[in-house]
N, C-alpha and C positions, 0 to 999 in steps of 0.2 A: 682255081683249085677247089675241089669239093671239100665240104666240112669233114666228111669221113676220112678223106686222105690226110687232111691236116692233123686230125686226132691221132691217126695211126702213126704218122711221122713223129709226132711229139712223144708217143709212148715208146716207139722204137729207139728214139734218141735217149730217153730216160733209162733204157736198159741196154746201153751200148757197153759191151764188155771190155772193149779196147780203150774206153775213155780214161782220161787221167783221173785218178782218185781225188785229186785236189779239186777238180771241177765238180765232182759229185758232192763233195763237202760244201763247196760254195753254192751249189744249187739247192741245198737243203735236203739232200738225199741221205745224209749221214744218219745212221741209227746206232745208238750205243749198244754194244754187245753186253751180255750179262756178266756179272762178276767184276773183279778188278782187272782192268785192261792192261795189256802190255805197255801201252803208251804211258800209263800212270806209273808203272814200275820203273820204266826206263827214265822218265823225266825226274822222278823222285830220287833215284840213285845218282843220276848225273848232277842234280842240284847239290847233293851232298859231296860228291866226288867229281868235279867237273873234268878232271883229266883221266877218268876211268875209261875202260874199253869194254864194249859189249858186242856180242854176236847173237843175232836173231835168225833162227832157222825155221823154215817151213816150206810147204809146197807152194807152187805158183797158184795164185788165186785164193789163198787162204786168208787174205786181209792184212798182210804184213805192211804193205805200202801205206795203207790208211792209218795203221797204228804208228808208223814212223812219222807221218805228217802230223798226226795229233801230238806226238811227243815233241816234235819240232815247235809246234805252236805253244805248247806248255812251257818249253824252255825259253821262248821269246819273252815270256812274262817275268822271267827272272832278270833283274837289272844288270848283273855282271856277267851274263852268259850270252855268247853270240853263236847261235846254232846255224849251220848251213846244210840244207838238204841238197843232196847230189844224186841225180840219176846217172849212174855210170855209163849207161848206154848212149847218153847224149855226147859223151866224150870219145868213146872207143867201141870197137866191135868186141862184145863180151866173149865171143868164141875164140878170140885171138889174144885175150888179155894175158899178161905175164907179170912177173915180179917187177915192181918199179912203177907200174902204171898208176896205181892208187896214190902213191906218193907224189907223182907228177901232177895228178889231178888236184891233190891237196894244195900243192904249190901254186897252181893256176888260180884256184879259188881264193887263196890268200892274196895273190897279186891283185885281184879285183878290188880288194879292200883299200889298197894304197895306190890306185892308178894315177892320182894327181900329186903324188909325193915328189918333192924336189931333192930329197935326200939321195946323194950320189951312191952311198953304200947300199941303200935299199934298191935303187935302180940296178945296181950290179947283181944283186940277189935275184931280182926278177928276170934279168937277162939270162942268168945261168939256168933258172927254171924253164924259161921259154925255149932255150936251145935244146935242152934235154927232152922236154915234153914234145915239141913239135919238129925238132930238127931245124935245119937252116932254111927250110922252104916256107916257114910261117903259115902252115895250113891250119887256120884258126876258125873257120866257119863251121861250127858244130851243127847248125841247122841243116847243112847240106853234106853231112858226113858220108853219105852213101854215094855221092857223085864220084866221078873218076879221080879228080885231083883235090878233093876237099874232104879229108877223112878224119880230121881231129887227131887224137892221140891213139895211134895204132902201132903197136910194136911189130913192124914188118921185118925187122932185122933179127937174126938169131941171137945177136949179142945184146939185145935190149934187156937191161936188168937194172936193178937198183944200184945207185952209185953213191960214193961218199960225198961227191960234190952236190948231188941232189938232196941228200938227207941233211947236210949241213946248211944248205940254202933255205930249205923249208923250215928247219929248226930256228935259224936266225931270224927269218922273216916272221915266224910265229911269235918269237920273243919281242920283236919290235912292235908288232901290232898289239900284243897284249899290254905292253907298257904304254903305248900311245893312246889306246882307246879304253884302257882299264877294263878289258873284257877277256873272259876265258872262252876260247874257241872250242866248239864241238862240231865235228863233221859227221853227218849221217849219210852213209853210202848205201844207195838202193840199187837193185838190179842184178846183183851177183847171184840171186837165186836161179837165174837162167843159165848159169855156168854148169855145164855137164862134166867138165874135166875136174875130177876130184883132186888129182895131184896138183894141178894149177892153183886151185883154191887153197890147198894146204900150204903151198909155197908163198902165196900172197899173205896169208895170215902170219907165217913165220918171218916174212921180210917187211912188207909194207905196214902191217898193223904194228909191228915192233918199232919201226922207224917213226911213224906218226905219233905213237904213244910216247916215245922218247923225246918228242918235240913239245911235250906237255900240252898236247891237243887231245881233247876228249874224242872218243871214237865209237860210233855205232855202225856195224856192218850187217846187212842182210845177206845171208848165205844160202846155198842150195841145200835141199833136203838130204841129198846124198851124204852130207857131212855127218849125219846121224849114224851112218853105217860104215864109216871109214875105220880102218884098223888103227889109224893114228888119231882117232877122235879125241882121246884124252889129251894128246899133245896140243891139239887145236884149242881145246877148252882151257888148258893151262896157260896158253899164250895170251889169253884175255882175262879180264876180271869177272865178267858175268856171261852166262849162257842162257838163252831162252829158246823155247820151242813153241811155235804157233800151231797148235793141232787143228784138225777139222772139227766142226761142231757136230756132236752126236744128236741130230734132230730126231732120231728114233727113240732114244732113251731119256734125253734131257728136255723136259718141258720148256725150260727157259731158252734153250737154243732154238727149239721149234718156234716159239713165240717171236724170237729175234728175227728169224728168217721171214716169217709172215709180215712183220712190221716193215722189213725192207721192201717187200712187194707193195705194201700199201703206201709207203712213202713215195714210191715212184709211179704209182698208178692212180687213176681217177676212180671215184666210187663206182662199184659194180662193173667196172670194165673187165676185171678178172673175178670170176665166180669163186666163192669160198672153197668149194670142192676142188676147183682147179688149182688154187693156191696150195692146197694140201698135197696134191700130186706133184707139183713143181718142187716144193720143199723136200719131200721125201726122195724124189728121184735125183735131186741135186747132190745127194750124198753128204750134205753138210759142207760143201765146198762153195764158197761165196761166188766165185766166178762162174761155176756151173749153174748156180741159181740164176744169175743174170743172163747167161747165154741161153739157157733153156726157156726162160721167160720171153726173151726177144724172138726166139724161133717160133714160139707159140703164137705170139702176136702176128708174126709174119704169116703163119698158117691161117689165122683167122681172117686176115685181110685178103689173102689169095682166094679163099673159099667164099668170100662175099659176106661174111658175118660181121656183126657190129661189136661183139664181145668175144673174149677168149673163153672157149669151152673145153670140155674134157677131150673131145675128139682132136682138137688142135694140139693139146699137150701130148697126147699119145703119139701123134705123128712126129712131133718135135723130139720126144724121148727116143723113138725108134731110130730116127736119123742120127741123133746124138750118140746113141749106143753103137750103131754100126760104124760110125767114124772113129769111136774110141777103141773098138776092137780090131780095127784095120791093121794089118801087118803083124798080128800076134802069132807067135810060133806055137806048134803043137805042145811043146813042153810047157810053155807059159799057160796055155789053155788048160792043161791038166792041173797045174797049180791052182788056178782059179776054181776049177771044179772041186778040188779037195776042200777049199774054204767054204764053198757053197754047201758042201756036204757036212759042214760043221766039224771037220777034222782040224786038229791043232796046227797052227801056222806060226813058225818062227823064222823071220827073215835071215837067211844064211848065205844063199847062193847069189850069183850075179843076176840070175833071172828074177829071184825074189825081190831084190833091191830095185831092179828096173820096173817091175810092176808097181812097186810102192811110189817110185818117183813119178811115174806117168799117171798115177792116181787111178789105176785099174784096181789096185788094192788100196783101201783106205784104213788108216790107223786112227782109232779114237782113244781118248784118255779118260772119258767119263762114262760111268762112275769108276771104271777101271780100264786098263789097256785091253783093246780087242781089235781084231782085223776083220774087215768085211770086203766083199767084192763090190765095186761101184754098182749101185742099184740099177743104173741105166743099161748095164750090159748083162745083168743076171738073166733076164728073159731070153736073151740071144744065146747065151751059153747053155741054158736049160733046154732050149730048142735043139741045139746041136747034139746033146747027150740024151735026148728023149727017145 
């Protein structure tokens, strides 16, 4: 293998957008964001109120998982708190999730803590949870959940819902574990930001969050961005103790956000592999979305390798931006295109319609909160739309 190929493979791996954020942290790629982090707020409030409930909302790729993992690490340092990070997608198909699934997952996670128990009452509780969670077929191999007959906790029956037997079993098991280990349990549910069904998410908050909270278990749930625009948003917020929104970083107006994004690129790259002017373009065209920053950089590295260059240059970034923008605008309707054009023309935008919300959720429209709330069209698709209306 040539030295050039090895270098490019290493850089491609460093900017793998689909990689587990935990691996990025362990690899030394973690860069602290400016200001007080959500991880700090979450862990501080849970430290004071271990049985409190929290909802973290934000778009996919905005850095929520990293903050959740950092909060989990912070909580591990507190002697009497036992935090458990849970990627819901490892247990079930997010698109099919229903009321009762999170409670079942909570029960399964608690069961792992007392696998060696000889207490008959505890064994009975685990058996109840097991049957409700998996059914009688014992489909428990989460690593192969997408194969034909090993699907984990998937509510494939219309009558799958939260039951009294399940909630009582989870509550009693939580009480037993808390007494035995003298630990306050906190569950951190990740992955529900991929849920597109607003009604399903609302039902989960109304049922599962309540059931878990009533079991005296601390709860942190990552939810979908669409929750910000639901008619019953107030009822969702009122069902939990705290509500947080992870916004995009305004790299255009906030110098600290811009510096943060540049530091991410430098942490994952070798000296001079990406030219400063190239970093500037990648940061600005990422729109302040962390995952877009990573994906655009990887695409630029790929372009440089294919064209036979040893460093990432502006021509590579421009090719990557064009391909990214075309993919992002694919499938957009004429009505949605007109909405984007009005924002580009600096006309006032207030998300009201279904199309408005869809454009926000898909990050074709980006919402910033610094220094005040504003909406912009994703910078990678602006040149394409301007070309259409030219």
